[in-house]
C-alpha positions, 0 to 999 in steps of 0.5 A: 500500500502506498501513502494515504491508503488508509484515508482512501479506504476510509473515504470509500466506505459509506459511513466514512471509515473501515469497520473495527475488529470488534464491530465484525466480532459483534456481528458474529456473536449476534449471528450465533445467539438467539436474538437473530432467530427472527431473521430469515433471508437476510444478507449482511455484507461486511466486506470492505474494499477500496473502490477501484482498487486493483486486486 
């Protein structure tokens, strides 16, 4: 990654920053508990990528 890649990654996200590790972990915990029982057919997208980045 070149200089400024973190700023570019943050700017490419709908809410202006990358997810923190604990936010991803909290989703995993939620999906494993009874509270998500009423959810059916939901798509939860936590994939983050810099728009226009070469992979």
